[in-house]
C-alpha positions in Angstrom: 29.7 8.4 18.2 27.1 8.0 15.5 24.2 10.2 14.6 21.0 9.0 12.9 17.4 8.2 13.0 17.9 4.6 14.3 17.7 4.0 18.0 21.1 2.2 18.0 22.9 5.6 17.4 24.5 7.6 20.2 22.6 10.7 19.1 19.1 9.8 17.8 17.3 12.4 15.6 13.6 11.7 14.9 13.6 13.8 11.8 12.2 11.5 9.0 14.7 13.1 6.4 17.7 11.9 8.5 19.1 8.6 7.5 19.1 5.6 9.9 22.9 6.0 10.3 23.7 9.5 9.1 27.1 10.6 10.3 29.9 9.8 12.7 31.7 12.1 15.2 35.1 11.2 16.5 37.7 12.8 18.8 41.4 12.4 17.9 44.2 14.1 19.9 41.8 16.7 21.3 40.3 17.5 17.9 36.7 16.7 16.9 36.0 15.3 13.4 32.8 14.6 11.6 32.2 12.3 8.7 29.1 11.5 6.6 28.3 7.8 6.5 26.7 7.8 3.0 23.4 9.4 4.1 20.6 10.0 1.6 20.4 13.8 2.0 23.9 14.4 3.1 25.6 16.5 5.9 26.7 20.1 5.7 29.0 22.1 7.8 28.4 25.9 7.7 26.2 25.4 4.7 28.8 23.5 2.7 28.3 19.8 1.8 30.6 17.5 3.8 33.0 15.5 1.7 35.1 13.0 3.6 36.1 13.8 7.2 36.2 17.4 8.5 37.6 18.9 11.7 35.0 20.9 13.7 35.7 24.2 15.3 33.6 26.1 17.9 30.7 27.8 16.3 30.4 25.5 13.3 26.8 24.8 12.3 26.0 21.2 11.4 23.0 20.2 9.3 21.9 16.6 9.2 19.1 16.9 6.5 16.5 19.1 8.2 18.1 19.0 11.7 20.6 21.8 12.5 23.0 22.1 15.5 25.8 24.4 16.6 29.0 22.9 17.7 30.6 24.3 20.9 34.2 23.3 21.8 35.4 23.0 25.4 36.5 26.5 26.7 35.3 28.0 23.4 38.0 26.2 21.3 38.6 22.9 19.7 41.9 23.4 18.0 45.1 22.2 19.6 47.3 25.1 20.7 51.0 25.1 20.0 53.8 27.4 21.3 55.6 29.5 18.7 59.4 29.4 18.6 61.1 32.0 20.8 62.8 34.8 18.9 65.6 36.7 20.6 66.3 40.2 19.7 69.4 41.9 20.9 67.6 45.1 21.9 69.4 48.1 23.3 72.7 47.3 25.1 72.7 47.1 28.8 69.1 45.6 29.1 69.0 42.0 30.2 66.5 39.8 28.4 64.8 36.9 30.1 63.1 34.0 28.2 59.5 33.4 29.1 58.1 29.9 29.6 54.5 28.9 28.9 52.9 25.6 29.8 49.9 24.6 27.7 47.7 21.8 29.0 45.9 19.2 26.9 42.7 20.4 25.3 39.8 18.2 24.3 36.8 18.6 22.0 33.6 19.7 23.7 30.0 18.7 23.1 27.2 19.5 20.7 24.6 22.0 22.0 21.2 20.3 21.4 18.9 22.3 23.6 16.7 23.6 20.8 16.8 20.3 19.0 15.6 18.5 22.2 12.7 21.0 22.6 11.7 20.5 19.0 11.8 16.7 19.2 9.7 16.8 22.4 7.1 18.9 20.6 7.2 16.6 17.5 6.7 13.5 19.7 3.7 15.1 21.4 2.1 16.1 18.1 2.8 12.6 16.7 1.2 10.8 19.7 -1.9 13.0 19.4 -2.2 12.5 15.7 -1.7 8.7 16.0 -4.5 8.5 18.6 -6.9 10.4 16.4 -5.9 8.5 13.2 -6.4 5.1 15.0 -10.0 6.2 15.8 -10.6 7.4 12.3 -9.2 4.2 10.8 -11.5 2.1 13.0 -14.5 4.2 11.9 -13.6 3.8 8.2 -13.2 0.0 8.7 -16.7 -0.1 10.3 -18.1 2.0 7.5 -16.7 -0.3 4.8 -18.1 -3.4 6.5 -21.6 -1.8 6.9 -21.5 -0.7 3.2 -20.6 -4.2 2.0 -23.1 -6.0 4.2 -25.8 -3.5 3.2 -25.0 -3.9 -0.4 -25.2 -7.7 -0.2 -28.5 -7.6 1.8 -30.0 -5.3 -0.8 -29.0 -7.5 -3.7 -30.3 -10.6 -2.0 -33.6 -8.8 -1.1 -34.0 -7.6 -4.7 -33.5 -11.2 -6.0 -36.0 -12.7 -3.5 -38.6 -9.9 -4.0 -38.3 -10.0 -7.8 -38.6 -13.8 -7.8 -41.9 -13.7 -5.9 -43.3 -11.0 -8.2 -42.3 -13.1 -11.3 -44.0 -16.2 -9.8 -47.2 -14.2 -9.2 -47.1 -12.9 -12.8 -46.6 -16.4 -14.2 -49.5 -17.7 -12.1 -51.8 -14.9 -13.5 -50.8 -15.7 -17.1 -51.4 -19.4 -16.5 -54.9 -18.6 -15.1 -55.8 -16.5 -18.1 -54.9 -19.4 -20.5 -57.1 -21.9 -18.7 -60.8 -22.4 -19.2 -62.7 -20.8 -16.4 -64.7 -23.2 -14.3 -68.2 -21.9 -13.4 -68.6 -21.4 -9.6 -64.8 -22.0 -8.9 -62.6 -19.2 -7.6 -58.9 -19.6 -8.5 -56.8 -20.1 -5.3 -53.3 -18.6 -5.1 -50.7 -21.3 -4.5 -48.8 -21.2 -1.2 -45.4 -20.8 -2.9 -46.6 -17.7 -4.7 -46.5 -14.3 -2.9 -45.6 -16.2 0.3 -42.9 -15.6 3.0 -40.2 -15.1 0.3 -41.8 -11.8 -0.8 -41.7 -10.4 2.7 -38.2 -11.7 3.5 -36.9 -10.2 0.2 -38.5 -6.8 1.0 -37.2 -6.9 4.6 -33.6 -7.6 3.4 -33.9 -4.8 0.8 -35.0 -2.3 3.4 -32.4 -3.4 6.0 -29.6 -3.3 3.3 -30.5 0.2 2.4 -30.4 1.4 6.0 -27.0 -0.2 6.5 -25.7 1.4 3.3 -26.8 4.8 4.5 -25.2 4.4 7.9 -21.9 3.2 6.3 -21.8 6.2 3.9 -22.5 8.6 6.8 -19.7 7.1 8.9 -17.3 7.3 6.0 -18.1 11.0 5.4 -17.6 11.7 9.1 -14.3 9.9 9.2 -13.0 11.8 6.1 -14.1 15.1 7.8 -12.3 14.2 11.0 -9.1 13.3 9.0 -9.1 16.8 7.4 -9.7 18.3 10.8 -6.6 16.5 12.2 -4.4 17.7 9.4 -5.7 21.2 9.9 -5.5 21.4 13.7 -2.5 19.1 14.3 -0.1 19.5 11.4 3.3 18.0 11.5 5.8 20.8 12.5 8.4 21.9 10.0 12.1 21.4 10.8 13.4 24.4 12.7 16.2 26.6 11.4 18.7 26.5 14.3 
């Protein structure tokens, strides 16, 4: 069987430091072997880096990056048992010796105890779901804040241009009136295109743009504060030391 972060493995570990296909565990003639499959961080057995294939024994501690597990063999053993050759000793004369016979059945490798690992992964998945839910809301708030800031900035700029244009037209008309000869009994009339609707539209756009800018900045500050709160109240748990 294979061990790794990918869902196609027989034993899936959600630890981000584990490679997609990290290691392989095989059973041969009742013995269990483990082999690293070129993982990024590597595999250790009892704290020693795994090189090539290694036979596992009951009580061995396996470490796949930050995930640690203890191997338990069936009936507390994983090694094949063999009978020693019978030795006969003559012993004192007159005592009859009988030869004992022992039948040893086939022994097989056991399973990996992963109770603590399953509890840890369940906790990690719960924290991850809660974090993702909060982070989605925060991302939506930041997106809305950016749009409001850009629209407010554009409205402010357009408002300044329209308002400034109207003021410049009014100043040009005043200068033109000062250069002309005054006509007795005639009051100068302000043209319709000077200080007209453009002035009020420009001022309105400038005012609305500033309001949108303020709202966007406030939303961005709130989103940043919520992100820090998520990191403080829902931190990603550290890999346990099994």
